[in-house]
N, C-alpha and C positions, 0 to 999 in steps of 0.2 A: 161089279160085285155088290147090293143092295148092302146094309145096314142089316145086319143080326144080330139080337141080345138071348142069352140065357142064363139060367142061374145053377146053383148046387148050392143045399144045406151043408152045412159040415161046423162041424163039434170040434173045434181049438182045446186041446188038453194040456193043464197046467200039468211041470215035471212036478213041484210039491204045490198039497194043496195052498191055495193062495187066499191068505185071511186079510179085513178090512173090518171096519167098522159098521160096515152093511150087513155082513159075514162072511164064514166059511164055504170056498166053494174050487172043484175041482177041474174047472171049466168053462167056455164061454161059449153059448150059440151062434153061429154066423151065417149068413148066410155070400157066396162067394158067386160074382155077376161078371157076365164074361162081352164082350165086344167085337162084333166081328167085322170088317170092311176092308174089300180089297186086297182078300189075301193075311191082312195084319190082325191080327189080335189083343184086346186091353184086359185090364182087366181092375177092379174096384168090391170093398169087402164093405158088409156092412156085422157087425161085430155088437153085441147087444145083452152087457148083463144082465141079468133078473130085478134088479132094483130099479131098470129104467122103467118108463112109461111104453114106451115101443119097446114093442116083445118081436121073434122069429115069425111065432106064427101071422102075427097081423103082416108083416111083411112079404109070407110068402103069399096069402091069401091076395093082397094086394099085386104081388106080381103073377101071380094065375088070372088075375082079371082086366092084367094092364092094356091097353089094344094101343098100338106103336102105329103111327101113322105109318102105310106105306112108301112116303116120296120123300122118308129123313134118312137123310144122310148124320154121321155123330155130327158134323157142325152143325146140323140145322136141329136134331133134337138137343142138343146141351143148349139152343139158345131159348126152345119150347119145353123145357124139363121142364121148368115150375107147373104150366097148366094141364102138366101131367100126374107131379106128384107135389103136395102140397110139404111145404118146408116147416110147416110150423107142426103138423100132424106128424110126418114122417119124416124128421132130417135125418136120420140113418141112413135110409131108402133111399132118400138122394144123393146122401152122401157117397152109397156105395154106384149111382148110376153113373153121378158125375164124374165122382174117377173113372170108369172105365171107360166114358165115351172121352175125356184126356189121354187116359192113356194109348187108346187106338188111336187119336190125331197126332199124338206127338209119334209113335210109332210109323206110323204112316207121312207122316214129315221127315222123320229122320233126327228128333229134336226132344232134350228131355223137355219136359212139362211145366219145370222151374223154365226156360228159357222161352215156353209158350204165352204161360204170362207173366213174364217180363218183371219175374222175383228177381230186386237186390240184394247183394249178398252184400249186411252192413256189418255181424261182427260172428265171432265164432262163437257158439254158445256154451255154456256148461253143460256137460253130458247126465244124465242120470240112470244108475239102476235102482230096482224096487226091493225090497225084502220086508213081505208080508208081514201079518201078523201072525203068530204060533212059536210053539215052546222055545225058549230061549235056549235050548240045549240042541237045536237043529240052522243054529245060526254057521255057525262055522262051515257045515256042512255046502250052503246056502248060498255063500260066500264065495266058497272055493269055487260054484259052478257058473259068478257070474261073471263079466269084462271088466276089466279095470275102466271105472271110472272117471268123470269130476268130482262126483259126489255120489253118496250113498242117500236113495229116501228111504226113509220108516213110515210104515202105516201103523197110527196110531188109533186110540178111543178104548181100548181096552183096561181091564182094572191092570193089567200086567204092563202098560206101557214105556210109565219110568224104567221099570227093573230090564227090558227092553232096550231101551237107548242104551243104558247103562251101560249093559254087558257088548254092544255094540263099540261101542267107544274105546274099552279095553280089547278089540281084537282089531280095529281098523281104523288108523288114523286120517280118513276120508273128512270132507266138511255134509253136512248131514243135512238133507230136507224132510219137515215132519210135515208127514201129512196125517190130517187129522179128522178127514172123511167128516167132518160134521160131531166127532165122536165126542167135542170138550165141552161139560156142563155148565163151565165157568173160566173165569181169563185167570183164575189163580191159578186152575187144573193145564192149562193152555202153561202160562210161567212155568207150573213146574218140569215140563218139557222141556224148555229152554233150559233152565238150570241144569236139568241130569245131562244134556247133553252138551252143556257151555257155552256162551252166548256166544262165543267167536268163531264157533267150532259149525254154527246156524246157520244155511246157506237163505233158509229164507222155511215160511209157515204156511201149508194148505188147507184151506175151506176149515180153519177147527173146529168152529161154531156151524149150529145151525143154518138156515139160512133167516128164517124170524128175527135171530141174533145180532144180523151182522153189523148195527155198531158197533158191539163189542171188541170187532177187528180193530178197531180206530185206536182203545182202548189197549191193546194188548200188543200194537205197535208202538207205542209210545213206550211202556213200561216193559216190554222185551226187548225193545231193540235191535228189531226184525223187519221183514218184509213181509206182510201178511198176502197170500193168492188165494183172490175165491176161485175156484170150482162149480159147486153147485150151485152159486148166487147168480154165476152167467154162463147163461147156455148158448143168448143169442144176445146179436145186437142193442136188441130195446135195452135188455139186462144188464150190457156192458155199460151202457147211456148213463143207466139211473143209477146201477150201485158202482160205481169205479171208486167214488167218494168213498167208499169204507174200506179201501184195500189199494196195497201197491202195487200189488202185478194181478193178471190173469192167468188163466189156465186153457187153452184153445184146446177142445177136442173135436175134431172130425163127424162125431157120431150126436153132437152136440151143436156145432153150427151147423150145419146139413152142405155141407163141402168147400172145397177146398178156392170156390171163390168169395161165398159165405164166410172162411178163416181171412180170406188175403185182409176183405174190408174190416173185421173185430182187431185183426192186427193195427190196421191204420188207425184205428178210432182209437186203441191202448196207447197208440205213441201219440197221438192227441194230446189223451187225456195225461201222459206222462207218466203210464203204467208199464211196470216191466213186462216181457211177454215171454211167455211158456207156454210149451207145447208139448198137450198132454198124450195118449189114448184109452181106450178101454179095452189093453190087453189081448190089442188086434194081432196079426200075425204080422210077415214082412214086409207085403203087400199095404196092410193099411199103415202101416209104420214109415213105410217109405214114402207114400202117399204124401204123410202131413207134415214127412220131414221138408219139403219142396219150399218148406218156407222156415227151414233152421238158422239161414243165414238172416234172418229178421230177429232170430229169439236171444232170450237171454239165457234161458232154462228148457233142456228138450229133456224128456222125459218118454222116449218111444222103447222101452226096452221090452215087449209083448216078443220079441222074435228071442231074448235069451231066458224066456219066462217058461216058453212051450216048449212040450214035449213032440210035438206034431207038425210044428209049421209049413203048409203046405207050397210055402213060397221062400225063396231068397231075395234077399235086398239089401238093406243096409248093414252096416258091421263098423266096427268099432274099433280105434285100433290106438293104446297109448293116451285113454280117455277122449280121443275124439269121434266125432262120429262124421266116417266114409259115405257120400250115397255114388250109387250106380251113374257110369257115365250116359246112361240113358240106349239106345233112343224111350220116349216115354217114360215112366218111371227108374224103367231097367231093371225093374224085379224076372224073375223065372218062377213060372210053375214049377213039381216038383212032385208032384202029387199024383195017382191017376184021380180025378175028378170024371164023377158021369154028371153033366152038363143038361139042362130039361130046356125044352124053347118059351122065354116068358111069352105068356098069354096062352098057357097050354096046361 
């Protein structure tokens, strides 16, 4: 049976409105991609928040105009993928297609994707769940709805950042990972976040300043005594090679990297540069988060909490137990579709 590809637009909805320094939103637009061959089905996900250059309407337009060579198998298309999808212009689309092809190949072979890719388990990462920007009064309710993790990630960058940190420290005793999303206007402001949390409780700080102010991260790390992780500053391998000197760690996301193969190359480069490795997401479903979790054994910190933030997750996949990330045994990604999705053929 030849390879067939199809897609389905899907709106992921948050259980609670999710606030970051980029703004408040109630969900994220996504596209689920299905690859079928020899009776086996694999899936990939393209989830794109509104602040990214790549958006779902562009992805849908590209999929409708997509001309898949008739002779390609999943393995053949995987090799030729960059001829059909520009990873620079469409990293999210490439990641979704790449994951769908890997998933179906894993299911055909009866092996997990991490086994197919030869990804070694080097360490067990610290897990995060996220508290977005919002009223302090809702923090207790949000904490109740989240699983126990190794640490809490706190979205910052608004006027209420310090008050939110103080409220969380009074409600929970876990380590804190402070995510500024480029929202800090000075080193002193970011240092104020660290002081509010208590230096000994800060696991790390993520992208506190705008990309244009990358050198400030060196000053923050020196005076704050914390590891500063790049997010928006590092979109691809070129960025990592140029900007890693400003950071002690890097946050890799499928929608930025363009696929698990490219993420693995970046993980290797981060290791060579001596950078700590974090795995993140764009609030993908269990599908996208389980796909990225194939690299968990290489990471220091894992922020793949989309499944616990969503009210309508269409898949099952990773779980968390006593703060440890648990991956499905496979084959493929080991995820299961649980929502009735209406797929349309790619190219139609």
